[in-house]
ZAKEGU-773601 format. One record per residue (C-alpha): residue number from 1; residue in one letter; x, y, z. Coordinates in steps of 0.2 Angstrom, whole numbers, plus 5000, padded with zeros to 4 digits. Example, Ala and Ser with C-alpha at 12.3 -4.5 7.8 and 13.67 -1.06 7.14 Angstrom:
ZAKEGU-773601
[node 1, "a", [5062, 4978, 5039]]
[node 2, "s", [5068, 4995, 5036]]
END
This chain:
ZAKEGU-773601
[node 1, "m", [4533, 4963, 4799]]
[node 2, "s", [4541, 4962, 4782]]
[node 3, "t", [4535, 4965, 4765]]
[node 4, "v", [4540, 4954, 4750]]
[node 5, "e", [4539, 4961, 4732]]
[node 6, "i", [4533, 4949, 4719]]
[node 7, "f", [4537, 4952, 4700]]
[node 8, "t", [4530, 4941, 4687]]
[node 9, "e", [4539, 4937, 4670]]
[node 10, "t", [4529, 4950, 4662]]
[node 11, "d", [4535, 4963, 4674]]
[node 12, "l", [4553, 4958, 4672]]
[node 13, "r", [4552, 4957, 4653]]
[node 14, "r", [4546, 4975, 4654]]
[node 15, "a", [4560, 4980, 4666]]
[node 16, "v", [4575, 4971, 4659]]
[node 17, "a", [4582, 4970, 4641]]
[node 18, "l", [4598, 4963, 4634]]
[node 19, "d", [4607, 4980, 4633]]
[node 20, "l", [4623, 4988, 4638]]
[node 21, "e", [4617, 4991, 4656]]
[node 22, "a", [4614, 4973, 4658]]
[node 23, "a", [4631, 4969, 4651]]
[node 24, "a", [4639, 4981, 4663]]
[node 25, "c", [4630, 4974, 4677]]
[node 26, "v", [4636, 4956, 4673]]
[node 27, "e", [4653, 4963, 4670]]
[node 28, "s", [4653, 4970, 4688]]
[node 29, "a", [4650, 4953, 4694]]
[node 30, "f", [4665, 4946, 4685]]
[node 31, "r", [4675, 4960, 4693]]
[node 32, "a", [4669, 4956, 4710]]
[node 33, "l", [4674, 4938, 4709]]
[node 34, "a", [4692, 4944, 4703]]
[node 35, "r", [4693, 4955, 4719]]
[node 36, "g", [4690, 4940, 4730]]
[node 37, "d", [4677, 4948, 4740]]
[node 38, "a", [4662, 4938, 4734]]
[node 39, "v", [4656, 4922, 4742]]
[node 40, "l", [4652, 4909, 4728]]
[node 41, "p", [4647, 4892, 4735]]
[node 42, "p", [4647, 4877, 4723]]
[node 43, "i", [4632, 4874, 4712]]
[node 44, "l", [4619, 4862, 4719]]
[node 45, "a", [4615, 4851, 4704]]
[node 46, "m", [4602, 4837, 4703]]
[node 47, "d", [4598, 4826, 4688]]
[node 48, "i", [4580, 4820, 4686]]
[node 49, "p", [4580, 4803, 4678]]
[node 50, "p", [4568, 4800, 4663]]
[node 51, "r", [4552, 4792, 4669]]
[node 52, "s", [4548, 4784, 4652]]
[node 53, "a", [4558, 4776, 4638]]
[node 54, "g", [4565, 4789, 4626]]
[node 55, "a", [4562, 4804, 4637]]
[node 56, "a", [4577, 4815, 4641]]
[node 57, "g", [4573, 4818, 4659]]
[node 58, "g", [4579, 4834, 4667]]
[node 59, "e", [4591, 4844, 4678]]
[node 60, "v", [4590, 4857, 4691]]
[node 61, "d", [4603, 4869, 4696]]
[node 62, "v", [4603, 4880, 4712]]
[node 63, "k", [4615, 4895, 4712]]
[node 64, "t", [4619, 4909, 4723]]
[node 65, "a", [4632, 4922, 4728]]
[node 66, "y", [4635, 4936, 4740]]
[node 67, "l", [4643, 4952, 4732]]
[node 68, "p", [4647, 4966, 4744]]
[node 69, "a", [4643, 4979, 4731]]
[node 70, "f", [4624, 4974, 4731]]
[node 71, "p", [4612, 4976, 4745]]
[node 72, "s", [4604, 4959, 4742]]
[node 73, "f", [4609, 4942, 4737]]
[node 74, "a", [4600, 4930, 4725]]
[node 75, "i", [4596, 4912, 4726]]
[node 76, "k", [4591, 4905, 4709]]
[node 77, "v", [4582, 4888, 4706]]
[node 78, "a", [4584, 4883, 4687]]
[node 79, "p", [4576, 4867, 4680]]
[node 80, "g", [4579, 4862, 4663]]
[node 81, "f", [4569, 4848, 4655]]
[node 82, "f", [4574, 4847, 4637]]
[node 83, "d", [4559, 4836, 4631]]
[node 84, "n", [4547, 4850, 4636]]
[node 85, "p", [4546, 4857, 4618]]
[node 86, "k", [4537, 4841, 4612]]
[node 87, "r", [4524, 4845, 4625]]
[node 88, "g", [4522, 4863, 4620]]
[node 89, "l", [4532, 4869, 4635]]
[node 90, "p", [4548, 4879, 4637]]
[node 91, "s", [4563, 4868, 4641]]
[node 92, "t", [4569, 4880, 4655]]
[node 93, "s", [4560, 4888, 4669]]
[node 94, "g", [4563, 4894, 4687]]
[node 95, "l", [4564, 4909, 4698]]
[node 96, "m", [4575, 4920, 4709]]
[node 97, "m", [4573, 4925, 4727]]
[node 98, "l", [4581, 4940, 4734]]
[node 99, "f", [4586, 4941, 4752]]
[node 100, "s", [4593, 4956, 4762]]
[node 101, "a", [4612, 4955, 4764]]
[node 102, "e", [4610, 4964, 4781]]
[node 103, "t", [4596, 4954, 4789]]
[node 104, "g", [4593, 4939, 4778]]
[node 105, "l", [4575, 4942, 4776]]
[node 106, "l", [4566, 4938, 4760]]
[node 107, "e", [4564, 4954, 4750]]
[node 108, "a", [4558, 4949, 4733]]
[node 109, "l", [4552, 4934, 4722]]
[node 110, "l", [4557, 4936, 4704]]
[node 111, "l", [4545, 4924, 4694]]
[node 112, "d", [4555, 4925, 4678]]
[node 113, "n", [4553, 4907, 4672]]
[node 114, "g", [4572, 4908, 4667]]
[node 115, "y", [4571, 4925, 4658]]
[node 116, "l", [4584, 4933, 4669]]
[node 117, "t", [4595, 4918, 4667]]
[node 118, "d", [4594, 4920, 4648]]
[node 119, "v", [4598, 4939, 4649]]
[node 120, "r", [4613, 4937, 4661]]
[node 121, "t", [4620, 4922, 4651]]
[node 122, "a", [4619, 4932, 4635]]
[node 123, "a", [4626, 4947, 4644]]
[node 124, "a", [4641, 4936, 4649]]
[node 125, "g", [4644, 4932, 4631]]
[node 126, "a", [4644, 4950, 4627]]
[node 127, "v", [4657, 4953, 4641]]
[node 128, "a", [4668, 4938, 4635]]
[node 129, "a", [4668, 4944, 4617]]
[node 130, "k", [4671, 4962, 4622]]
[node 131, "t", [4686, 4957, 4633]]
[node 132, "l", [4694, 4943, 4622]]
[node 133, "s", [4689, 4945, 4604]]
[node 134, "r", [4697, 4956, 4591]]
[node 135, "p", [4689, 4973, 4591]]
[node 136, "e", [4686, 4973, 4573]]
[node 137, "a", [4677, 4956, 4573]]
[node 138, "r", [4663, 4957, 4560]]
[node 139, "r", [4658, 4939, 4557]]
[node 140, "a", [4650, 4927, 4569]]
[node 141, "a", [4646, 4908, 4570]]
[node 142, "i", [4633, 4902, 4581]]
[node 143, "l", [4630, 4884, 4585]]
[node 144, "g", [4613, 4881, 4591]]
[node 145, "a", [4596, 4889, 4586]]
[node 146, "g", [4587, 4891, 4602]]
[node 147, "a", [4583, 4906, 4612]]
[node 148, "q", [4600, 4908, 4619]]
[node 149, "a", [4608, 4906, 4602]]
[node 150, "r", [4597, 4921, 4597]]
[node 151, "l", [4602, 4931, 4612]]
[node 152, "q", [4620, 4927, 4610]]
[node 153, "l", [4620, 4934, 4592]]
[node 154, "e", [4611, 4950, 4599]]
[node 155, "a", [4623, 4952, 4613]]
[node 156, "l", [4638, 4951, 4601]]
[node 157, "s", [4630, 4965, 4591]]
[node 158, "l", [4631, 4976, 4606]]
[node 159, "v", [4650, 4975, 4608]]
[node 160, "r", [4657, 4971, 4591]]
[node 161, "p", [4653, 4978, 4573]]
[node 162, "i", [4645, 4961, 4567]]
[node 163, "e", [4640, 4962, 4549]]
[node 164, "s", [4636, 4944, 4545]]
[node 165, "a", [4633, 4927, 4554]]
[node 166, "a", [4632, 4909, 4551]]
[node 167, "v", [4620, 4898, 4561]]
[node 168, "w", [4621, 4879, 4562]]
[node 169, "a", [4609, 4868, 4572]]
[node 170, "r", [4605, 4849, 4572]]
[node 171, "d", [4588, 4854, 4565]]
[node 172, "p", [4590, 4863, 4549]]
[node 173, "a", [4573, 4870, 4549]]
[node 174, "k", [4577, 4879, 4566]]
[node 175, "a", [4593, 4886, 4559]]
[node 176, "e", [4584, 4893, 4544]]
[node 177, "a", [4570, 4901, 4556]]
[node 178, "m", [4584, 4909, 4567]]
[node 179, "a", [4593, 4915, 4551]]
[node 180, "r", [4577, 4924, 4545]]
[node 181, "e", [4572, 4931, 4562]]
[node 182, "m", [4589, 4937, 4567]]
[node 183, "g", [4594, 4944, 4550]]
[node 184, "a", [4578, 4955, 4550]]
[node 185, "r", [4580, 4960, 4568]]
[node 186, "l", [4598, 4965, 4567]]
[node 187, "g", [4599, 4971, 4549]]
[node 188, "v", [4614, 4960, 4545]]
[node 189, "a", [4616, 4945, 4534]]
[node 190, "v", [4612, 4929, 4544]]
[node 191, "t", [4614, 4912, 4534]]
[node 192, "a", [4609, 4894, 4540]]
[node 193, "v", [4623, 4882, 4536]]
[node 194, "a", [4621, 4863, 4535]]
[node 195, "d", [4639, 4858, 4540]]
[node 196, "r", [4645, 4865, 4557]]
[node 197, "r", [4663, 4865, 4551]]
[node 198, "d", [4658, 4877, 4536]]
[node 199, "a", [4650, 4888, 4549]]
[node 200, "l", [4667, 4892, 4557]]
[node 201, "l", [4675, 4896, 4541]]
[node 202, "g", [4680, 4915, 4541]]
[node 203, "a", [4671, 4918, 4558]]
[node 204, "d", [4679, 4930, 4570]]
[node 205, "v", [4669, 4925, 4585]]
[node 206, "i", [4661, 4908, 4588]]
[node 207, "v", [4648, 4904, 4601]]
[node 208, "t", [4642, 4887, 4606]]
[node 209, "t", [4625, 4887, 4614]]
[node 210, "t", [4619, 4868, 4614]]
[node 211, "p", [4617, 4855, 4628]]
[node 212, "s", [4628, 4843, 4618]]
[node 213, "e", [4636, 4828, 4626]]
[node 214, "t", [4648, 4825, 4612]]
[node 215, "p", [4660, 4838, 4605]]
[node 216, "l", [4654, 4849, 4590]]
[node 217, "i", [4670, 4858, 4586]]
[node 218, "e", [4687, 4849, 4583]]
[node 219, "a", [4703, 4858, 4586]]
[node 220, "a", [4709, 4857, 4568]]
[node 221, "w", [4693, 4867, 4563]]
[node 222, "l", [4699, 4883, 4572]]
[node 223, "a", [4709, 4896, 4565]]
[node 224, "p", [4721, 4909, 4572]]
[node 225, "g", [4713, 4925, 4577]]
[node 226, "q", [4697, 4917, 4582]]
[node 227, "h", [4688, 4919, 4598]]
[node 228, "v", [4677, 4905, 4605]]
[node 229, "t", [4664, 4907, 4619]]
[node 230, "a", [4658, 4890, 4624]]
[node 231, "m", [4642, 4892, 4636]]
[node 232, "g", [4632, 4876, 4633]]
[node 233, "s", [4643, 4864, 4645]]
[node 234, "d", [4636, 4867, 4662]]
[node 235, "q", [4633, 4850, 4668]]
[node 236, "p", [4645, 4835, 4670]]
[node 237, "g", [4645, 4825, 4654]]
[node 238, "k", [4641, 4840, 4642]]
[node 239, "a", [4655, 4845, 4630]]
[node 240, "e", [4654, 4856, 4615]]
[node 241, "l", [4673, 4857, 4611]]
[node 242, "a", [4685, 4843, 4608]]
[node 243, "p", [4698, 4843, 4622]]
[node 244, "a", [4712, 4847, 4610]]
[node 245, "c", [4704, 4864, 4607]]
[node 246, "l", [4709, 4870, 4624]]
[node 247, "s", [4727, 4864, 4622]]
[node 248, "r", [4728, 4872, 4605]]
[node 249, "a", [4721, 4889, 4612]]
[node 250, "d", [4734, 4903, 4615]]
[node 251, "l", [4723, 4909, 4629]]
[node 252, "y", [4709, 4898, 4639]]
[node 253, "v", [4699, 4909, 4651]]
[node 254, "p", [4686, 4901, 4663]]
[node 255, "d", [4672, 4911, 4671]]
[node 256, "s", [4676, 4901, 4687]]
[node 257, "q", [4690, 4888, 4686]]
[node 258, "a", [4682, 4879, 4701]]
[node 259, "q", [4666, 4877, 4691]]
[node 260, "t", [4674, 4873, 4673]]
[node 261, "a", [4685, 4860, 4680]]
[node 262, "v", [4669, 4850, 4685]]
[node 263, "l", [4655, 4856, 4673]]
[node 264, "g", [4663, 4865, 4658]]
[node 265, "e", [4675, 4862, 4644]]
[node 266, "l", [4690, 4861, 4655]]
[node 267, "r", [4682, 4845, 4664]]
[node 268, "a", [4683, 4835, 4647]]
[node 269, "a", [4701, 4842, 4644]]
[node 270, "l", [4707, 4837, 4661]]
[node 271, "e", [4699, 4820, 4659]]
[node 272, "a", [4708, 4818, 4642]]
[node 273, "g", [4724, 4823, 4650]]
[node 274, "v", [4727, 4837, 4637]]
[node 275, "v", [4728, 4850, 4652]]
[node 276, "a", [4738, 4847, 4667]]
[node 277, "a", [4727, 4845, 4683]]
[node 278, "d", [4738, 4858, 4693]]
[node 279, "r", [4737, 4871, 4679]]
[node 280, "v", [4729, 4888, 4685]]
[node 281, "f", [4721, 4899, 4672]]
[node 282, "a", [4717, 4917, 4674]]
[node 283, "e", [4698, 4919, 4676]]
[node 284, "l", [4688, 4931, 4665]]
[node 285, "g", [4686, 4943, 4680]]
[node 286, "r", [4704, 4945, 4682]]
[node 287, "i", [4707, 4950, 4664]]
[node 288, "i", [4692, 4962, 4665]]
[node 289, "a", [4700, 4970, 4681]]
[node 290, "g", [4717, 4971, 4672]]
[node 291, "d", [4725, 4959, 4684]]
[node 292, "a", [4730, 4946, 4671]]
[node 293, "p", [4734, 4948, 4652]]
[node 294, "g", [4721, 4945, 4639]]
[node 295, "r", [4723, 4943, 4621]]
[node 296, "a", [4741, 4947, 4617]]
[node 297, "a", [4740, 4947, 4598]]
[node 298, "p", [4728, 4948, 4584]]
[node 299, "e", [4732, 4930, 4578]]
[node 300, "d", [4729, 4923, 4595]]
[node 301, "l", [4716, 4909, 4597]]
[node 302, "t", [4706, 4913, 4613]]
[node 303, "i", [4693, 4902, 4621]]
[node 304, "c", [4681, 4907, 4635]]
[node 305, "d", [4672, 4894, 4645]]
[node 306, "l", [4656, 4900, 4653]]
[node 307, "t", [4647, 4889, 4665]]
[node 308, "g", [4637, 4903, 4673]]
[node 309, "t", [4639, 4909, 4691]]
[node 310, "g", [4628, 4914, 4706]]
[node 311, "a", [4637, 4930, 4705]]
[node 312, "q", [4629, 4934, 4689]]
[node 313, "d", [4612, 4929, 4696]]
[node 314, "t", [4614, 4941, 4711]]
[node 315, "a", [4619, 4955, 4700]]
[node 316, "i", [4605, 4953, 4687]]
[node 317, "a", [4592, 4950, 4701]]
[node 318, "n", [4597, 4967, 4709]]
[node 319, "l", [4596, 4976, 4693]]
[node 320, "a", [4579, 4968, 4689]]
[node 321, "r", [4572, 4973, 4705]]
[node 322, "d", [4578, 4991, 4704]]
[node 323, "r", [4572, 4993, 4687]]
[node 324, "a", [4555, 4985, 4690]]
[node 325, "r", [4553, 4996, 4706]]
[node 326, "s", [4557, 5012, 4695]]
[node 327, "l", [4543, 5007, 4684]]
[node 328, "s", [4531, 5004, 4698]]
[node 329, "l", [4529, 4986, 4693]]
[node 330, "g", [4525, 4971, 4703]]
[node 331, "a", [4515, 4968, 4719]]
[node 332, "a", [4519, 4968, 4738]]
[node 333, "i", [4513, 4956, 4751]]
[node 334, "d", [4515, 4955, 4770]]
[node 335, "s", [4525, 4940, 4772]]
[node 336, "a", [4519, 4937, 4790]]
[node 337, "a", [4501, 4938, 4784]]
[node 338, "a", [4505, 4926, 4770]]
[node 339, "g", [4513, 4913, 4782]]
[node 340, "a", [4499, 4914, 4795]]
[node 341, "g", [4490, 4898, 4798]]
END
């Protein structure tokens, strides 16, 4: 007989916030990858073709990883259907399953509807900025105005003394709404900008958070000393940075080169021939662990390519389960009884 804990999105939102502990948890996942003692299978990715003319269709990612430092491993199923907002539905959803790393038995269902992915993705942005941007970085530029764009600006404010931010989005009304909301929430000056090139002017940290399939940033628009975190390209065909951005950077850092070469900004740079196919880059975890150099000088241009790894999902799922337990949240069922005929 085994018991399975079930936590709803409401439970998990009460238990887990975007805070320094969540960032430290995700940072530990990067460090585990750098040590080489994690098991990180390739992502299972499936495209769902549109069922009607003009529809966007959807995509589903399945990610997992085993990290020896955690008692359980997570398997995450994450659909993304980007026409959903037209139907009054969220564009992302999903759940995480936690299994015992000792017995393989199912221990918990985390019915987060993508919330934990949002938190761990934003936390990864905080880790990237903390590791690679200049410590005195005060101005941010955010491309995109969805939930992740908001979280990325909030995450930056955890690790850098952000005083102002510019927001660009294809829909100016959404950029304006985000600027008002985040300015009030963070107590900093947040401005909506109509031209994305203008958004980058004077920015210390730039974060791209869109599902764009065409580059949003040209290499000539970037300036010495800036740090760019590109986190929207997580499927073949997506790209937020022109390939030349990577060849211009003084330091390009993937979260997992095996993934970014297939899904991230590196994929487009390889296809364009601006990066040699046999070039090996130091991953973010190695820089965090001190095994590879990071930013060498204040004037360096750095780029971090985040595609999201199952290691981050296992880390945040363990944290969420532990926090929810400590608050006596969730419910438990007898898995044998639940499966009885």
